[in-house]
N, C-alpha and C positions, 0 to 999 in steps of 0.2 A: 504493500500500500504506500509506503514511504517513497519508493522509487517512482510510483505513478505521480505522486504529488510533486516530486522534483522535476518531472518531465516538462520542459519548457513548451514543447509543442502542444501538450494537452491544455496547459493554461492559456496558451494563445488561441487555441480552437474554442475554448470556453469563452474567452473574451469576445471573439467574433460572434458567437451565438448570443451572448448577452447584448451586444450592440444591436443585433438584428431584432431581438425580442423587445428591447426598450423602444426602438423606433416604431416597431409594429404596434405597440400599445397606443401610439398616437396616430399612426397611419397604417392601418391594417394591410393595405395593398403592397406595402414594402416587402413583406415576406412571401408574396406569391411566387410560385416556382418560376414563372416567366421573368419576373424582375430579378430574382436571384441568379438566374441563368445569364441575364444581361450583364449583371455585375461581374460574374465569373468571366464572361467573354471579354468585357472591357478591361479586365485585369490580366488577361492572358499574356499580353506582350510584356508587362512589367514582371510577371512571374518568370518568363524565360530570361529576361535580362538580369533578374536577381540571381538566378542560378549561375549565369556566366560570371557575375561579379563575385559570387560566393567562392568559386574556385580560386580566384585571384586573391581574395582576402585571406583565405585559409593559409596561403603561403607567406603571410605577413607583407603582402603587397596591396595595391589598390589601383583600380583603373578608372580614372576620371574622364576618359575619352570615349566611353561607350556610347553616350548619346550623340556625340559628334561623329563617331564612326557610323552610327545608324543613319544620321542625316546625310552623310557623304555617300554611303552605299545606296541609300534610298534615292538620292538625286541621280546617281549614275544609272540605276536600273530604270528610273522614270524616263530619263532622256533616251536611253537605248530603246525602250519600248515605244516611245513617241516616234523615234526615227525608223525603227525596224519592227513594226507591230506583228510581223509574221514569225518572229522568234518564239518558240514554245515557252510557256510559263515555267515549266520545271527547269528548263535550261537557264532562264533568268534567275530563278531562285538559287540554283547551284552557283551561278556567277556571283550573286550577292554574298553567299557564304564564303566563297573563295576570296573575294575582295576584302570582306570583313576580317577573315583570318589573316590575310596578308598585312592589313593595317595593325591588327593585334600583334602579329609577329614582329612588326617594326618596333612596337613598344617593348616587347619581350627581348628583342635583340639588344636594344639600348640598355635595358636593365641587366641582362646577362653578360654581355661582352664589355660594356663600358662601366658597369657597376654604378650606374646612376640611380639614385633613389626613385622608386616607382612613382611616388607622388609628384616629383619634379618632371619626370619623363611624360607622364600622362597629362599633367597640367599644360605642358608645352604642346603635345599632340592634340589636346582638346582644341586649342586655338588654331593649330595648323589644319586639322581636318575641317573645322568649321569654315576657315578661310578658303579652303579648296572647294567647298560647296559653292561659294560665291564666284570663285574663279572659273570653274567649269560651266556654270550656269549664266555667268554674266549678270548675276543679280535677278534674273528672271525666274518666274514660277513655272512649274509644269502642272497643269490642272487636269480635271477629269476629261475635258473635251479633247485633250491630246493623248490620253491613255486609251489603249485598246480595251474593248469590252471584256475580254478574257482576263486581262490584267486586273481589272476591278472586281470581276465576278467570283474569282476562285474562292476567297474566304467568306463570301456572302452566302455560300451554300451551307448545307447541313448534312450530317451523316449520323444515322441512328439517334436522331433527336438532338444532337449537339452541333453547334456551329463549327465550321471547319477550323476557324481560328482557335477555338478551344481544343480541338483535336491536335493542332500543332503543339500547344502547350502540354498536352498529355503525353505526346510522343517524346518531346524534349525532356520532360520530367522523368519519364521512364529511362531514357538513355543516360541521364545524369545519375539516376539512382544506381544503375548498373556500374557506371564509371566510378562512382565514389565508394561503393561497397563491395565490388567484385573484381576490381582490377588493381594491379600494382601501382599504376599511376595515381589512382584515388588515394591509396594508402600513403603514397609519397607526398601528396598535397598536405595531408594532415600532419605527417611526420615533420615536414619542414616548418610548419607553423608552430609545432610544439618545441622543437629544438633543432635548428639548422645544423649546428655543429655535430650533434649526435647522428643526424641523418647521413652525414658524409661517411661515418664509420659503418653504416648499414649498407653502403654501396649506392646511395642516392646521389645523383648529380643535381645539386641544388639549383644551379643556374639554368640548366636545361629544363628542369621541372617547372621553374617559374616561367620560362619561355613558353612551354606548352600551355600553362594556365592562361597566359595572355592570348595565345592563338585561339584557345577555346572561347574566351570572352569576346574576342573579335569576331569569330565565326557566328556566335549567337547575335551579336550586334548587327552583322551583315544580314542574317536571316530576318531579324526584326525590322531592318531597313525596308525590305520589300513589304512585310506585313503591315507596317505603319503607313507607308505611302498608299498601298492599295486599299487600306481601310479608310483613311481620311481623304483620299484622292487629291492630295496636294503635296507637291515637293517644293520646298523653299529653304532659304538659309535658316529660318527660324524653327524648322522642324525639331521637336524634342529639345528645344533650348532649355537648359537648366534641369533636364530630366535625370542627369547623372546623380543629383542629390537624392532624388526619389528612389533611384535604384539602390543606392547605398543605405538609405533609410529602411527599405524593405528587408535588406539583409540584417541590419542591426536589430530591428524589431523581431526578426525571426530567430534571433539567438546566435547569429554569426559573429564571433568575436573579432574585433578590429585588431587585436593582438595576434590573431592567427591561431590555427589548430583546432578550433571549435566551430561547428556548424553542421547542419544537416539539410538534405534536399527538402524534407518536409517542413523544416523551420523556415527556409527561404520562401517556399511557396505560401506558407501561412502568413509570413510577414507581408508579402505582396498583397495577399487577399485581405488582410486586416486593413491596409491602407485603402484598398479598393472599396471595402464596405464603409469605412469611415468617410471617405471622400464622397460617396454616394448618399450617406445618411445625413451628414451635416446640412447640406442644402435643403433636404426634405423637411427638416425640423426648423428651418429658418435661421440657421446660424450664418452670420456674415462671413465673407471670404477672409477677413482679417482674423476673426476668431478661429476659423478653420485652420489657418496657418499656425496659430498659437497652440491649438489643441494637437495638431500633428507634431509640432516641435516638442511639446511636453511628452508625447508618447515616445518620441525618439530618445529624449533624455532619460526617461524612465527605463527604457530598454538598455541604454548604455550602462546605467547604474546596476541593473540586474546582471548584465553580462560581466561587469567588473567584479561582482561579488560571487559569480558562479565558479564552480569547480572546473578544473581543466582535465578531469578524469577521462572524458571521451577522447581527447587528444592523446593522452598517455596510453590508453588501451590500444589505439590504432598504431601508435609508435611501437609498442611491444609486438604487435602482429607483424609490423614491417620488419622488425629485427629478427623475428622468427623465421621469415621467409627469405631473408637476405643470405 
């Protein structure tokens, strides 16, 4: 029973349920299945981005350029689609993932080979990527009239009662679960966050593992570049501006420790879902945008305090597993 009470994911899930119940007491339609499914669908992109950020944070790094990566890959795919509408959508999506992974790899290479602090690297590439959006587009927008019908329609469909965008999030979450719990790479991410020095003695290449983490976060950003643009049917310099802070907030609220080594796929998903529910609930009950920011900020601070006081036992357990297989 004590282990259940200490489980961060359970408490976060209960908090989400509590928010839904409290809002429903005043607005009964808030908890209708259709509305809850809409919230889940609206939060799907944030969930995927939070998973990509989680991998980086686990290695005691951070990627501030994810939103700019998304905007750049989104602009590229929108311009390619506008110029060559006959290119199959799966090929465009694959191209987005590759471009995003290359941009993430650029971050990772600077961190790995030049030993520059990740926050400095990604703060710089945040600006570089955002500037490239303006350069390649000339400051112009790509709107729905310039996009092909297939480009826009893919994620607006549904499968087995769930929107296609939600299925993207489900598949990505399943892949991340396998990566983090069933592969040596996943154990390496945790091990580096717990103790980089000890990780070297278990045979882990710390620099290369951090590089891989940035490639993964970049690939997810690239995928979300297409999903964001096709969902909101507008590509511009302002796409996802400031969203990197929301991504990090989702991770922190989900129990991912900024100090590295602690975090789960379920926690990152629930952190993103919590923000999605709160952001949808506050306008419904008439809370002003300024108070919405304050409440969201308070939730983040509370999460940081809880993380700071939490045990690092999860990281130690995974490190022992890594030592055992080395």
